RODO-2510 file (C-alpha; in nm, 4 decimals, decimal comma):
residues 124
     n   res          X          Y          Z
     1     m    11,5227    -1,5615     4,4810
     2     p    11,8151    -1,6885     4,2739
     3     t    12,1678    -1,6507     4,4027
     4     t    12,3010    -1,5805     4,0534
     5     w    12,1353    -1,4180     3,7547
     6     f    12,2936    -1,4504     3,4104
     7     l    12,1544    -1,2877     3,1009
     8     h    12,2359    -1,2150     2,7416
     9     p    12,1000    -0,8612     2,7009
    10     h    12,1337    -0,8697     2,3232
    11     k    11,8533    -1,1251     2,3145
    12     w    11,6008    -0,9385     2,5278
    13     l    11,7124    -0,5797     2,5799
    14     s    11,8176    -0,4707     2,2306
    15     a    12,1719    -0,4379     2,3623
    16     p    12,4794    -0,4813     2,1405
    17     f    12,5231    -0,8355     2,0100
    18     d    12,7394    -1,0787     2,2052
    19     c    12,7279    -0,9102     2,5416
    20     a    12,6500    -1,0706     2,8744
    21     a    12,5825    -0,9851     3,2350
    22     l    12,6353    -1,1981     3,5436
    23     l    12,4873    -1,0709     3,8695
    24     y    12,5426    -1,2286     4,2105
    25     r    12,3342    -1,1758     4,5224
    26     d    12,6478    -1,2560     4,7236
    27     p    12,9644    -1,2385     4,5096
    28     r    13,1996    -1,3839     4,7729
    29     p    13,1410    -1,7536     4,6839
    30     a    13,1897    -1,6721     4,3153
    31     r    13,5190    -1,5013     4,3918
    32     a    13,6341    -1,8010     4,5944
    33     a    13,5398    -2,0372     4,3103
    34     h    13,6678    -1,8386     4,0137
    35     t    13,9830    -1,6570     4,1256
    36     q    14,2750    -1,7931     3,9283
    37     n    14,6252    -1,7690     4,0676
    38     a    14,9410    -1,7846     3,8589
    39     s    15,2480    -1,5668     3,8373
    40     c    15,1343    -1,4354     3,5011
    41     l    14,8133    -1,3111     3,6641
    42     d    14,9737    -1,1281     3,9579
    43     a    14,9051    -0,7945     3,7926
    44     l    14,5311    -0,8683     3,8140
    45     h    14,5231    -0,9299     4,1894
    46     t    14,5717    -0,7201     4,5004
    47     d    14,5680    -0,8029     4,8701
    48     d    14,2897    -0,5484     4,9187
    49     d    13,9589    -0,7380     4,9519
    50     t    13,7647    -0,4197     4,8820
    51     q    13,9044    -0,4004     4,5277
    52     w    13,6629    -0,5376     4,2672
    53     n    13,8391    -0,7422     3,9992
    54     p    13,6002    -0,8737     3,7309
    55     s    13,8362    -1,1595     3,6466
    56     d    13,7634    -1,3121     3,9899
    57     y    13,3900    -1,3566     3,9352
    58     a    13,3696    -1,5844     3,6309
    59     h    13,6019    -1,8135     3,4382
    60     h    13,6532    -1,5881     3,1404
    61     l    14,0196    -1,4921     3,1308
    62     s    14,0535    -1,6461     2,7860
    63     r    13,7327    -1,4841     2,6563
    64     r    13,6507    -1,1320     2,5490
    65     a    13,5071    -0,8879     2,8016
    66     r    13,1440    -0,9450     2,7114
    67     g    13,0098    -0,7285     2,9910
    68     l    13,1901    -0,4243     2,8536
    69     r    12,9436    -0,3885     2,5678
    70     l    12,6476    -0,3823     2,8059
    71     w    12,8241    -0,1363     3,0350
    72     f    12,9064     0,0905     2,7412
    73     s    12,5503     0,0745     2,6094
    74     l    12,4154     0,1650     2,9530
    75     a    12,6721     0,4456     2,9858
    76     v    12,5788     0,5906     2,6454
    77     h    12,2009     0,5385     2,6438
    78     g    12,1239     0,5182     3,0152
    79     t    11,8831     0,2903     3,1945
    80     r    11,5902     0,5047     3,0824
    81     a    11,6359     0,3883     2,7218
    82     y    11,6107     0,0274     2,8345
    83     s    11,3055     0,1018     3,0499
    84     e    11,1408     0,2738     2,7535
    85     a    11,2141    -0,0267     2,5291
    86     i    11,0457    -0,2572     2,7791
    87     e    10,7447    -0,0256     2,8038
    88     k    10,7216    -0,0104     2,4235
    89     a    10,7176    -0,3911     2,4159
    90     r    10,4237    -0,3935     2,6592
    91     t    10,2399    -0,1346     2,4495
    92     t    10,3093    -0,3341     2,1340
    93     a    10,1738    -0,6503     2,2981
    94     a     9,8552    -0,4633     2,3930
    95     l     9,8097    -0,3487     2,0314
    96     i     9,8672    -0,7028     1,9029
    97     r     9,5983    -0,8350     2,1412
    98     t     9,3425    -0,5944     1,9896
    99     a     9,4210    -0,6785     1,6260
   100     p     9,1973    -0,9648     1,5047
   101     y     9,4556    -1,0804     1,2483
   102     l     9,7491    -1,1007     1,4932
   103     e     9,8230    -1,3457     1,7713
   104     l    10,0605    -1,2870     2,0594
   105     v    10,2718    -1,6016     2,0822
   106     r    10,3682    -1,5316     2,4424
   107     e    10,3773    -1,2411     2,6810
   108     p    10,6709    -1,0112     2,6153
   109     e    10,9863    -1,0704     2,8138
   110     l    11,1777    -0,7471     2,8433
   111     s    11,1877    -0,6009     2,4899
   112     a    11,1034    -0,9116     2,2809
   113     v    10,7438    -0,9422     2,1552
   114     p    10,6837    -1,2692     1,9673
   115     f    10,3687    -1,2648     1,7528
   116     r    10,2328    -1,4172     1,4325
   117     r     9,9765    -1,3387     1,1676
   118     s     9,6644    -1,5496     1,2260
   119     g     9,5700    -1,7833     0,9450
   120     w     9,8929    -1,7511     0,7524
   121     t    10,0849    -2,0554     0,6431
   122     a    10,4577    -2,0907     0,5798
   123     e    10,3966    -2,0141     0,2105
   124     d    10,2359    -1,6791     0,2989
***
């Protein structure tokens, strides 16, 4: 099992473009590696180790909050919408397998279903 899982949900989960998620099995090493200390950042830090500060878990202080878009999408649509999108991708792949004129390029990963029309050339 990986210790860190990073994904771009806009590529596979039909999430808003340019969002990202970074998940840690154990976030403590990431916090130790990524916490930045400077007087201008004092407002971001507390002495309370139970407080979760996203700026301590990746080196992104100079970047936009890319996880916010995924969080907002999940808050608005819920996890069920994402589960349904994945199930629709599986159903779509099953339909493609039965069509003699379509070819599944690879098994779907989350909500992406790559396929092509059999026998067609680039000109078609």
